[in-house]
C-alpha positions in Angstrom: -88.0 103.4 109.9 -90.6 100.8 110.7 -92.0 97.8 108.7 -95.3 98.3 110.4 -97.9 100.1 108.1 -99.6 101.7 111.1 -96.5 102.4 113.0 -94.3 104.3 110.5 -95.0 107.6 112.1 -94.3 106.3 115.6 -91.0 104.6 114.8 -89.7 107.4 112.6 -90.5 109.9 115.3 -88.8 107.8 117.9 -85.7 107.6 115.8 -85.4 111.3 115.9 -85.2 111.5 119.7 -82.1 111.0 121.7 -80.6 111.8 125.0 -78.7 114.9 125.8 -76.7 113.1 128.4 -76.1 109.7 129.9 -77.8 108.6 133.1 -77.3 110.7 136.2 -75.9 107.9 138.3 -76.9 109.7 141.5 -80.5 109.7 140.6 -80.7 106.8 138.2 -82.7 108.9 135.8 -81.5 109.9 132.3 -82.0 113.3 130.7 -83.7 112.9 127.4 -84.9 114.9 124.5 -81.9 115.9 122.3 -82.1 115.0 118.6 -79.6 113.2 116.5 -79.2 112.3 112.8 -81.5 109.5 111.6 -80.3 106.7 109.4 -82.6 104.3 107.5 -82.9 101.2 109.6 -85.7 98.6 110.1 -86.7 97.4 113.5 -84.6 95.5 116.0 -83.1 92.0 115.7 -83.1 89.1 118.2 -81.3 85.8 118.8 -81.8 82.9 121.1 -79.9 79.6 121.8 -80.6 76.4 123.8 -78.0 73.7 123.5 -74.9 72.0 124.8 -72.3 74.6 124.0 -71.6 77.9 125.7 -74.4 80.2 124.6 -72.8 83.6 124.7 -70.2 83.3 121.8 -72.9 81.8 119.6 -75.4 84.5 120.4 -72.9 87.2 119.6 -72.1 85.5 116.4 -75.7 85.3 115.5 -76.3 89.0 116.3 -73.3 90.0 114.2 -74.8 88.2 111.2 -78.0 90.2 111.5 -77.3 93.5 113.4 -76.6 95.5 110.2 -80.0 94.5 108.8 -81.9 96.1 111.8 -79.9 97.1 114.8 -76.4 97.9 116.0 -77.1 101.0 118.1 -77.8 99.2 121.4 -76.8 95.6 122.1 -77.3 93.2 125.0 -77.3 89.6 126.1 -78.6 87.4 128.9 -77.7 83.8 129.9 -78.6 81.5 132.8 -76.2 79.3 134.7 -76.5 77.4 137.9 -79.5 79.4 139.2 -78.3 82.8 138.3 -79.1 85.3 135.5 -76.2 87.0 133.8 -76.6 90.1 131.6 -74.5 92.7 129.8 -75.6 95.6 127.5 -74.1 98.7 126.0 -74.9 101.6 123.7 -73.3 100.4 120.5 -73.0 97.3 118.4 -71.7 93.7 119.1 -68.1 94.9 118.7 -68.7 97.5 121.4 -70.3 94.9 123.6 -67.2 92.7 123.2 -64.8 95.6 123.9 -66.6 97.1 126.9 -67.9 94.0 128.7 -67.2 90.3 129.4 -70.3 89.3 127.4 -68.6 86.6 125.4 -67.5 84.9 128.6 -70.9 84.7 130.2 -71.6 81.2 131.4 -74.5 79.0 130.5 -75.8 76.9 127.6 -79.0 78.9 127.2 -79.5 82.6 126.4 -81.1 85.5 124.4 -79.6 88.5 122.8 -80.8 91.7 121.1 -79.6 94.6 118.9 -81.6 97.7 118.7 -82.4 100.7 116.4 -81.4 104.3 117.3 -84.6 105.3 119.0 -83.4 107.0 122.1 -82.4 106.5 125.7 -79.1 105.7 127.5 -77.6 102.3 128.2 -80.6 101.2 130.3 -82.7 101.5 127.2 -80.8 98.6 125.6 -82.3 95.1 125.9 -82.5 92.8 127.8 -84.7 94.2 130.5 -84.6 92.5 133.9 -87.5 92.3 136.4 -87.4 93.3 140.1 -86.3 89.9 141.3 -83.2 89.8 139.0 -84.4 86.4 137.7 -86.3 87.3 134.5 -84.8 88.7 131.3 -86.9 89.9 128.4 -86.1 91.2 124.8 -88.5 92.3 122.0 -88.7 93.6 118.5 -91.6 95.8 117.3 -93.8 98.7 118.2 -97.4 99.2 119.4 -98.3 99.9 115.7 -101.9 99.0 115.0 -102.6 98.9 118.8 -101.2 102.5 119.5 -104.7 103.8 120.3 -105.8 100.8 122.4 -102.7 99.5 124.3 -102.0 102.1 127.0 -98.6 101.1 128.3 -98.4 104.4 130.3 -101.4 103.1 132.3 -99.8 99.7 132.6 -96.7 101.3 133.9 -98.7 103.4 136.4 -100.4 100.2 137.8 -97.0 98.4 138.0 -95.3 101.4 139.8 -98.2 101.5 142.2 -97.7 97.8 142.9 -94.0 98.5 143.7 -92.3 97.7 140.5 -89.1 99.6 139.7 -88.2 100.5 136.1 -84.6 101.0 135.0 -85.2 102.9 131.8 -86.5 106.1 133.3 -86.0 109.4 131.4 -87.2 112.7 132.8 -88.2 114.0 129.4 -90.3 112.3 126.6 -88.5 109.9 124.3 -90.4 109.7 121.0 -93.7 107.9 121.5 -92.5 105.7 124.3 -94.9 105.7 127.3 -94.8 108.5 129.8 -95.7 106.8 133.1 -97.4 109.3 135.5 -95.0 110.4 138.3 -92.3 108.2 136.9 -91.2 109.5 133.4 -90.6 108.1 130.0 -90.1 104.3 130.2 -89.1 101.9 127.4 -92.2 99.9 126.4 -90.3 96.6 126.7 -89.3 97.6 130.3 -93.0 97.8 131.0 -93.7 94.5 129.3 -90.9 92.8 131.3 -92.7 93.8 134.5 -96.1 92.8 133.2 -94.7 89.3 132.6 -93.1 89.4 136.1 -96.4 90.3 137.7 -98.2 87.5 135.8 -95.5 85.0 136.6 -95.8 85.8 140.3 -99.4 84.7 140.1 -99.2 81.7 137.8 -95.7 80.3 138.3 -95.5 79.5 134.6 -93.3 81.7 132.3 -95.2 80.7 129.1 -98.5 81.4 130.8 -97.3 84.7 132.1 -95.9 85.8 128.8 -99.1 84.8 127.0 -101.2 86.8 129.5 -99.0 89.9 129.1 -99.0 89.8 125.3 -102.8 89.2 125.1 -103.6 91.9 127.7 -101.3 94.6 126.3 -100.7 93.7 122.6 -98.5 95.3 120.1 -97.0 94.5 116.7 -94.2 92.7 118.4 -92.2 89.6 119.0 -90.2 88.7 122.1 -88.3 86.1 124.1 -87.7 85.7 127.8 -85.8 83.6 130.3 -86.3 82.8 134.0 -83.8 81.2 136.4 -86.6 79.0 137.8 -87.1 77.5 134.3 -83.5 77.1 133.1 -84.0 74.6 130.3 -86.0 76.6 127.9 -86.7 80.0 126.2 -90.2 81.3 126.0 -91.0 83.0 122.7 -94.0 85.2 122.0 -95.1 86.4 118.6 -97.9 88.6 117.4 -96.7 89.3 113.8 -93.0 90.4 113.8 -90.4 88.0 112.5 -88.9 85.0 114.4 -87.5 81.8 112.9 -86.7 78.6 114.9 -84.1 76.2 113.7 -82.6 73.0 115.0 -79.5 71.0 114.4 -78.5 68.0 116.5 -79.1 68.9 120.2 -79.1 72.6 119.5 -82.0 75.0 118.9 -81.6 78.5 117.5 -84.1 81.4 117.4 -83.5 84.6 115.3 -85.2 87.4 113.4 -83.9 85.7 110.2 -82.4 82.4 109.3 -79.5 84.5 107.9 -78.3 84.7 111.6 -78.0 80.9 112.1 -74.4 80.0 112.6 -74.5 77.0 110.3 -76.9 74.6 108.5 -79.9 73.4 110.4 -81.9 70.1 110.0 -85.2 72.0 110.0 -86.5 75.5 110.5 -89.9 77.0 111.0 -91.5 80.4 111.5 -92.7 80.9 115.0 -96.5 80.7 115.1 -98.4 84.1 115.1 -100.6 85.1 118.0 -98.9 82.5 120.1 -96.3 81.8 122.8 -94.0 78.8 122.8 -91.8 76.9 125.2 -88.6 76.2 123.2 -86.1 73.6 124.6 -83.4 71.3 123.2 -86.0 68.6 122.6 -89.2 70.3 121.6 -91.2 73.4 120.6 -94.5 73.5 122.4 -96.9 76.1 121.0 -99.6 77.8 123.1 -102.0 79.8 120.8 -103.5 83.0 122.2 -107.1 82.7 123.1 -108.0 86.3 122.6 -106.2 87.8 119.6 -107.7 91.3 119.2 -106.7 91.6 115.5 -106.0 88.7 113.1 -102.7 88.2 111.5 -102.9 87.9 107.8 -102.0 84.5 106.3 -98.9 84.3 104.3 -99.5 85.3 100.6 -97.9 83.4 97.8 -94.1 83.2 98.3 -93.7 83.6 94.6 -95.6 87.0 94.7 -93.3 88.2 97.5 -90.2 86.9 95.7 -91.2 88.6 92.5 -91.9 91.9 94.3 -88.5 91.8 96.0 -86.6 90.8 92.8 -88.3 93.6 90.8 -87.5 96.2 93.5 -83.8 95.1 93.6 -83.5 95.0 89.8 -85.0 98.5 89.7 -82.9 100.0 92.5 -79.9 97.8 92.7 -79.3 98.2 96.4 -82.0 98.4 99.1 -82.4 97.8 102.8 -84.8 95.4 104.4 -87.1 98.2 105.5 -87.5 99.5 101.9 -88.1 96.0 100.6 -90.8 95.5 103.3 -92.4 98.7 102.1 -92.5 97.4 98.5 -94.5 94.3 99.6 -97.2 96.3 101.5 -99.8 96.1 98.6 -99.7 92.3 98.8 -101.2 92.2 102.3 -105.0 92.4 102.8 -106.6 95.3 104.7 -108.0 94.6 108.1 -105.3 92.2 109.3 -101.7 92.5 110.6 -99.1 91.8 107.9 -96.1 89.5 108.1 -94.0 91.4 105.6 -90.8 91.5 107.5 -90.9 87.7 108.1 -91.4 87.0 104.4 -88.9 89.5 103.2 -86.1 88.3 105.5 -86.6 84.7 104.4 -87.0 85.6 100.7 -83.6 87.5 100.9 -82.1 84.4 102.7 -83.2 82.2 99.8 -81.9 84.7 97.2 -78.5 84.8 99.0 -78.3 81.0 99.0 -79.1 81.0 95.3 -76.4 83.6 94.6 -78.8 86.1 93.1 -78.1 88.8 95.7 -75.4 89.6 98.2 -75.4 91.4 101.5 -73.3 94.6 101.5 -72.3 96.3 104.8 -71.1 99.8 105.3 -70.7 101.9 108.5 -73.0 104.7 109.7 -72.6 107.0 112.8 -73.4 105.4 116.1 -75.6 106.8 118.9 -74.8 110.3 120.1 -72.3 110.6 117.2 -69.9 108.2 118.9 -68.2 105.5 116.8 -69.8 103.7 113.9 -72.2 100.8 113.5 -72.9 98.4 110.6 -75.6 98.9 108.1 -76.4 95.9 105.8 -78.3 96.2 102.5 -79.2 93.8 99.7 -77.5 94.1 96.3 -78.9 92.5 93.2 -76.2 90.6 91.3 -78.0 88.0 89.1 
């Protein structure tokens, strides 16, 4: 299920596609196309940290706080330490990442993490994606959405492959509406974007400039973060319209899909600017607005209107997921612009939780390929 008004068909279709087998390690190519049972989930969730403490345990804690709201089926993490990029990822939730890898022990005081919906592919379709140099890691949340007819990531992938880039998330058969790169196969759209940023970085030498170029040249209804070993003191965040909140406490900066993920109180918090990229460090947040936004992002409507819509929906239904609540707010947003429904719904729910008017309830649903269980978190009206 998608929050995106123009991407509902795309995301719901991709959640029906799976893989009939894990990667053929001899060829490095996965076999795709089997179907699996769909559960109602919104889009992915992300987390980032820059501070003085070891990043990995904090990032996993943040993901655990939000994975049931929109993820849990694929999980991964990346950190930087002493000139090296460290990554781990699995098919499964944070608990699976802990069991199967040394993710919690990854060194470094800066990192990004991601938990993804059940939209197909093997382990290589989990975030983060890594570039050809092994120095850049990228995560994202969203879909092409409004830009499905104009952003041709298959063509971008073809150009990158011709230039010598090697993708890791290659499937021989189609996976939902993910791009089919000619003479390559189905590739995760974020794998393509990672290499677009790599190519731009090779020319500019600036990660924020490279990310801004890639997002403006190949836009989607997305938000993302990336790291590079040559710029080890900051995370670069990019946002078209999907949710991302930045918070700060002392010498630590947090980034997450929702402030519900923050591991404790923060001195201040702010939404990441729309149609912009930012360099986020311990000391500052430097915003670089996109110069060529193809479609405007709608300004935030009255918070009271959104709160009333969410409250009425919860009073009526009792228990709803984030995706369903986003759907209820759709009429509030104007036509002709990209909405920020997920952003407002997440923060409205966070406020209602703090006020004791709702609580988050988590149950378990089947994991990918019918293996194990993963958390699903919904919002219960109690006031």
